[in-house]
Rosetta silent file (secondary structure, phi, psi, omega in degrees, C-alpha in Angstrom):
SEQUENCE: MKDLFEGIISSKTRIKLLVRFFFNPRTTSYLRELAKEFSLSTNAVREELNQLTKTNLLTSEKNGRQVYYKANKEHPLFPELRSMVSKVMGIDQVIEGIVNRLGDLERAYLIDDYAEGKDTGIIDLLLVGTIDQYHLNDLSRKTERYIKRKIRPLVLTRAEYKEFESRLKQRPHILIWEVKLQ
SCORE:     score description
SCORE:     0.000 S_00000001
   1 L     0.000  -33.466  179.274  108.364   91.108   87.156 S_00000001
   2 L   -64.185  -20.291  175.671  105.009   89.336   86.994 S_00000001
   3 H   -58.971  -26.118  178.497  106.663   87.225   84.300 S_00000001
   4 H   -56.476  -50.808  178.507  108.481   85.564   87.188 S_00000001
   5 H   -68.372  -41.661 -176.553  105.269   83.877   88.345 S_00000001
   6 H   -64.432  -27.194  176.589  103.988   83.296   84.825 S_00000001
   7 H   -74.374  -23.652 -177.970  107.191   81.401   83.995 S_00000001
   8 H   -99.484  -40.521 -175.162  106.657   79.101   86.969 S_00000001
   9 L  -116.553  121.685 -174.814  102.864   78.873   87.210 S_00000001
  10 L   -80.339  -22.739 -177.438  100.866   78.478   84.017 S_00000001
  11 L   -86.825  114.827  177.778   97.437   79.351   85.463 S_00000001
  12 H   -64.392  -32.652  177.443   96.804   83.113   85.521 S_00000001
  13 H   -65.665  -41.946  179.426   93.896   82.493   87.899 S_00000001
  14 H   -64.194  -40.041  177.968   96.175   80.660   90.331 S_00000001
  15 H   -60.677  -45.790  179.363   98.652   83.548   90.183 S_00000001
  16 H   -60.491  -40.253  179.672   95.872   86.021   91.002 S_00000001
  17 H   -67.290  -42.146  178.420   94.756   83.887   93.936 S_00000001
  18 H   -61.879  -44.728  178.628   98.303   83.561   95.299 S_00000001
  19 H   -62.286  -45.617 -177.761   98.803   87.317   95.068 S_00000001
  20 H   -59.503  -44.828 -174.020   95.401   87.964   96.658 S_00000001
  21 H   -91.598  -31.399 -174.520   95.934   85.656   99.626 S_00000001
  22 H   -92.865  -16.277  175.883   99.689   85.678  100.234 S_00000001
  23 H   -71.767  -44.311  174.579  100.329   89.395   99.955 S_00000001
  24 L  -126.327   95.064 -174.575   98.036   90.043  102.916 S_00000001
  25 L   -64.240  -11.373  176.948   97.474   86.728  104.709 S_00000001
  26 L   -79.892  -11.395 -178.341   94.684   88.191  106.857 S_00000001
  27 L   -66.160  133.937  170.967   92.558   88.508  103.709 S_00000001
  28 L  -125.174  145.317  179.263   89.579   86.182  103.433 S_00000001
  29 E  -149.737  158.623  176.561   87.365   85.882  100.380 S_00000001
  30 E  -116.191  166.934 -170.699   84.636   83.668   99.024 S_00000001
  31 H   -50.597  -57.580 -174.967   84.130   82.199   95.559 S_00000001
  32 H   -63.826  -36.345  177.493   81.686   84.673   93.987 S_00000001
  33 H   -60.894  -45.076  179.473   83.575   87.667   95.350 S_00000001
  34 H   -66.951  -43.102  179.748   86.790   86.402   93.741 S_00000001
  35 H   -60.418  -41.684  179.429   85.097   85.515   90.443 S_00000001
  36 H   -67.093  -45.967 -179.235   83.634   89.014   90.235 S_00000001
  37 H   -60.242  -40.629 -177.309   86.933   90.697   91.174 S_00000001
  38 H   -89.385   -4.517 -175.963   88.895   88.688   88.573 S_00000001
  39 L    55.476   49.731  179.670   86.110   88.849   85.933 S_00000001
  40 L  -128.820  164.963  176.686   86.148   85.053   85.622 S_00000001
  41 L   -71.634  152.675  177.759   83.581   82.290   85.816 S_00000001
  42 H   -62.959  -33.068  179.079   82.944   80.781   89.229 S_00000001
  43 H   -62.826  -42.778  179.686   83.942   77.375   87.813 S_00000001
  44 H   -62.910  -43.582 -179.615   87.398   78.620   86.800 S_00000001
  45 H   -70.192  -41.319 -179.709   87.991   80.151   90.234 S_00000001
  46 H   -58.826  -43.554 -179.366   86.495   77.136   92.075 S_00000001
  47 H   -58.926  -44.723 -179.851   88.867   74.752   90.291 S_00000001
  48 H   -71.075  -38.875  176.725   91.925   76.752   91.372 S_00000001
  49 H   -60.857  -41.160  178.336   90.617   77.236   94.930 S_00000001
  50 H   -62.229  -42.896  179.233   90.124   73.469   95.177 S_00000001
  51 H   -62.665  -46.455 -178.044   93.698   72.831   93.981 S_00000001
  52 H   -68.302  -31.364  176.746   95.186   75.341   96.428 S_00000001
  53 H   -73.886  -39.856  179.425   93.074   73.955   99.271 S_00000001
  54 H   -61.280  -34.714  179.225   93.992   70.366   98.393 S_00000001
  55 L   -88.090    4.028  179.051   97.705   71.261   98.663 S_00000001
  56 L    66.004   17.187  173.744   97.004   73.066  101.973 S_00000001
  57 L   -74.136  -30.274  174.654   98.261   76.412  100.657 S_00000001
  58 E  -118.362  151.912  171.374   94.790   77.788  101.433 S_00000001
  59 E  -113.279  157.905  178.450   92.415   76.922  104.229 S_00000001
  60 E  -130.462  150.004  179.548   88.643   77.146  103.987 S_00000001
  61 E  -145.246  129.030 -179.764   85.960   77.794  106.556 S_00000001
  62 E   -84.912  134.311  177.448   82.216   77.694  106.076 S_00000001
  63 E  -136.990  101.393 -173.931   80.215   80.603  107.464 S_00000001
  64 L    68.350 -126.486  179.551   76.518   80.294  106.696 S_00000001
  65 L   -90.263  -10.931 -176.844   76.208   79.599  102.987 S_00000001
  66 E   -93.927  145.072  170.740   79.628   81.046  102.119 S_00000001
  67 E  -108.902  118.531 -178.880   82.950   79.224  102.172 S_00000001
  68 E   -97.639  137.130 -179.518   85.747   81.658  103.020 S_00000001
  69 E  -113.226  149.680  174.017   89.323   81.010  101.904 S_00000001
  70 E  -156.227  163.857  179.675   92.576   82.374  103.286 S_00000001
  71 E   -65.248  141.907  176.871   96.308   81.678  103.153 S_00000001
  72 L   -89.081  101.213 -177.789   97.509   78.860  105.378 S_00000001
  73 L   -67.044  -17.294 -178.902  100.159   80.550  107.541 S_00000001
  74 L   -87.373   -8.376 -178.901  101.190   77.146  108.911 S_00000001
  75 L   -66.595  137.795 -178.155  102.196   75.770  105.490 S_00000001
  76 L   -58.865  -26.261 -179.730  105.977   75.190  105.252 S_00000001
  77 L   -91.361   -0.035 -176.822  106.120   77.255  102.025 S_00000001
  78 H   -52.932  -52.379 -177.571  104.170   80.193  103.443 S_00000001
  79 H   -60.116  -39.493 -179.111  107.198   82.474  104.112 S_00000001
  80 H   -68.855  -42.845  178.449  108.678   81.802  100.682 S_00000001
  81 H   -64.500  -41.079  178.794  105.400   82.338   98.827 S_00000001
  82 H   -61.972  -42.336  178.232  104.757   85.556  100.733 S_00000001
  83 H   -64.315  -43.102  178.891  108.236   86.786   99.834 S_00000001
  84 H   -62.180  -42.907 -179.856  107.762   85.850   96.171 S_00000001
  85 H   -62.681  -42.585  178.309  104.427   87.664   96.009 S_00000001
  86 H   -61.333  -40.066  178.459  105.994   90.811   97.507 S_00000001
  87 H   -66.753  -43.223  179.822  108.754   90.670   94.916 S_00000001
  88 H   -61.150  -39.447 -178.632  106.286   90.150   92.071 S_00000001
  89 H   -79.675  -14.122  176.259  104.249   93.137   93.228 S_00000001
  90 L    85.688    5.821 -176.705  107.382   95.273   93.610 S_00000001
  91 H   -65.076  -36.742  179.686  106.731   96.320   97.193 S_00000001
  92 H   -59.928  -39.902  178.442  110.221   95.273   98.319 S_00000001
  93 H   -65.836  -42.144 -178.537  111.768   97.667   95.756 S_00000001
  94 H   -61.436  -51.243 -176.062  109.511  100.541   96.817 S_00000001
  95 H   -65.291  -44.405  179.881  110.298  100.203  100.510 S_00000001
  96 H   -57.453  -45.172 -179.983  114.035   99.698  100.030 S_00000001
  97 H   -65.387  -42.491 -178.642  114.247  102.859   97.948 S_00000001
  98 H   -64.898  -49.153 -175.492  112.142  104.931  100.327 S_00000001
  99 H   -63.259  -40.018 -174.617  113.971  103.862  103.475 S_00000001
 100 H   -81.205  -17.863 -168.552  117.434  104.369  102.018 S_00000001
 101 H  -129.115   -8.133 -165.590  116.943  107.709  100.263 S_00000001
 102 L  -105.543    1.148  179.480  114.130  109.858  101.509 S_00000001
 103 E   116.017 -141.905 -173.106  114.987  111.333  104.860 S_00000001
 104 E   -97.461   78.787  179.780  113.544  110.643  108.276 S_00000001
 105 E   -85.433  127.272  179.055  110.901  107.975  107.640 S_00000001
 106 E   -97.545  -40.000 -177.935  109.195  106.712  110.812 S_00000001
 107 E  -149.964  152.726  172.759  106.538  104.400  109.328 S_00000001
 108 E  -136.372  130.189  178.267  105.280  103.197  105.983 S_00000001
 109 E  -119.393  141.730  166.799  101.835  101.699  105.419 S_00000001
 110 E   -93.615  128.419 -176.471  100.367  100.018  102.394 S_00000001
 111 E  -125.321  161.313  174.360   96.717  101.116  102.280 S_00000001
 112 H    65.192 -130.750 -169.116   93.481  100.311  100.466 S_00000001
 113 H   -55.424  -49.209 -177.972   93.472   97.799   97.554 S_00000001
 114 H   -65.233  -31.417  176.892   97.020   96.451   97.884 S_00000001
 115 H   -65.940  -22.976  176.131   96.545   96.069  101.636 S_00000001
 116 H   -92.063   -0.535 -179.253   93.684   93.715  100.769 S_00000001
 117 L    85.932   15.161  179.886   95.876   91.816   98.309 S_00000001
 118 L   -95.775  116.815 -179.563   94.210   93.314   95.217 S_00000001
 119 L   -85.791   84.551 -176.280   96.722   94.053   92.464 S_00000001
 120 L   -90.640   -9.541 -178.935   94.948   97.035   90.887 S_00000001
 121 L    95.727   -7.177  176.529   98.067   98.643   89.438 S_00000001
 122 E  -123.331  116.948 -179.668   98.035  101.598   91.869 S_00000001
 123 E   -95.674  113.202  177.055  100.039  101.235   95.075 S_00000001
 124 E   -93.157  120.765 -179.947   98.758  103.588   97.778 S_00000001
 125 E  -117.048  142.303  171.000  101.387  104.309  100.415 S_00000001
 126 E  -112.711  117.684 -179.411  101.109  106.271  103.636 S_00000001
 127 E  -112.385  129.621 -178.273  104.519  107.591  104.694 S_00000001
 128 E  -115.139  124.369  178.827  104.992  109.130  108.121 S_00000001
 129 E   144.987 -165.858  177.041  107.986  111.351  108.821 S_00000001
 130 E  -100.881  104.853 -171.126  110.009  114.151  107.317 S_00000001
 131 E  -112.392  137.828  174.345  110.331  113.159  103.664 S_00000001
 132 L   -76.796  105.056 -173.649  112.237  114.889  100.867 S_00000001
 133 H   -62.070  -37.993  179.357  109.376  115.439   98.392 S_00000001
 134 H   -61.488  -48.993  179.845  111.693  115.977   95.398 S_00000001
 135 H   -66.164  -34.602  177.584  113.468  112.663   95.965 S_00000001
 136 H   -61.964  -46.615  179.439  110.142  110.924   96.624 S_00000001
 137 H   -62.804  -43.525  179.327  108.759  112.074   93.258 S_00000001
 138 H   -63.418  -47.845 -179.974  111.962  111.083   91.452 S_00000001
 139 H   -63.666  -40.562  179.821  112.124  107.691   93.154 S_00000001
 140 H   -60.240  -47.209  179.857  108.423  107.047   92.541 S_00000001
 141 H   -59.721  -45.471 -178.565  108.775  107.675   88.783 S_00000001
 142 H   -65.602  -43.356 -178.580  111.817  105.401   88.502 S_00000001
 143 H   -68.028  -38.198  178.829  110.250  102.637   90.581 S_00000001
 144 H   -58.031  -43.008  179.096  106.953  102.848   88.661 S_00000001
 145 H   -63.647  -38.594 -177.496  108.776  102.119   85.401 S_00000001
 146 H   -71.043  -44.587 -175.190  110.544   99.153   86.990 S_00000001
 147 H   -95.030   -5.894  178.532  107.537   97.528   88.683 S_00000001
 148 L    58.054   43.344  175.938  104.957   98.626   86.056 S_00000001
 149 L  -145.215  152.588  177.942  102.586  100.016   88.678 S_00000001
 150 E   -86.031  139.084  177.286  101.627  103.535   89.758 S_00000001
 151 E  -110.750  125.961 -179.194  102.729  104.675   93.211 S_00000001
 152 E  -120.772   94.234 -177.538  100.463  107.141   95.000 S_00000001
 153 E   -87.376  144.789  170.650  102.145  108.325   98.223 S_00000001
 154 E  -118.707  116.428 -176.980  100.480  110.251  101.027 S_00000001
 155 E  -104.731  126.284  178.984  103.108  111.911  103.236 S_00000001
 156 E  -126.771  144.738  170.858  102.168  112.954  106.760 S_00000001
 157 L   -74.819  171.077  178.775  104.174  114.464  109.592 S_00000001
 158 H   -58.979  -42.352 -179.549  103.984  112.745  112.968 S_00000001
 159 H   -65.333  -43.291  178.859  101.372  115.309  114.144 S_00000001
 160 H   -63.843  -37.656  178.933   99.265  114.874  110.979 S_00000001
 161 H   -62.697  -42.183  179.799   99.478  111.097  111.398 S_00000001
 162 H   -57.759  -39.676  178.281   98.130  111.319  114.967 S_00000001
 163 H   -70.847  -33.345 -175.465   95.054  113.150  113.607 S_00000001
 164 H   -84.645  -19.451 -171.338   94.679  110.674  110.712 S_00000001
 165 H   -53.260  -41.211 -178.965   95.232  107.484  112.762 S_00000001
 166 H   -65.941  -35.779  177.386   91.554  106.893  113.645 S_00000001
 167 H   -72.093  -33.153  178.147   90.577  107.111  109.942 S_00000001
 168 H   -61.917  -39.257 -178.334   93.426  104.775  109.001 S_00000001
 169 L   -63.794  -20.384  179.468   92.012  102.085  111.296 S_00000001
 170 L   -88.895   -5.785 -178.741   88.778  102.117  109.259 S_00000001
 171 L  -112.482  154.890  173.234   90.624  101.419  105.989 S_00000001
 172 L   -62.066  131.096  179.666   92.539   98.317  104.886 S_00000001
 173 E  -156.055  151.042  176.245   96.187   98.868  105.874 S_00000001
 174 E  -135.345  127.210  173.519   99.385   96.983  106.528 S_00000001
 175 E   -74.221  116.521 -175.637  102.364   98.387  108.388 S_00000001
 176 E  -108.992  -11.483  175.803  105.244   97.518  106.044 S_00000001
 177 E  -160.811  141.827  178.335  108.089   99.415  107.683 S_00000001
 178 E  -151.910  137.239  176.200  108.727  101.062  111.018 S_00000001
 179 L   -71.003  134.261  179.425  111.813  102.546  112.603 S_00000001
 180 L   -90.018  112.729  178.955  112.779  100.532  115.653 S_00000001
 181 L   -80.977  136.072 -178.051  113.335  102.860  118.598 S_00000001
 182 L   -84.989    0.000    0.000  116.018  101.713  121.027 S_00000001
């Protein structure tokens, strides 16, 4: 699936930056942090950050000696890029499968690295509700082969979630699905 971006965008560094910033638009990062995370030279990352800032896909803000970058939510292409990044990362497939097949799901959170926009290859999910564990394991294996990433689910009942909620707030997390109560 990542071939989708690679067929359109030739710079692997630019792809990493788009994934980093558009998967979780609240993410902010500075040059050296990104260079270290991607194991690239600061010059290579700086060049791509400059291009993305010049086209207004990213915004920058100076804070002390650091310049922090983040996705420009006001850019006309923001919704489309965010959708493309989700498809490339396979999150749309994971959620669709979980919601349609696993039982009484109340909420689904993406936690830790992926919630920060870091494509580490392991998708940590927090699922709240009454979930069929057999179907979850089966679906996870099938989806992992399709998206070429490992899925590590944590399933909690509503009561367990209430106890865990304060710890969740201290970790990177994104609510990616919630049942709408009428």
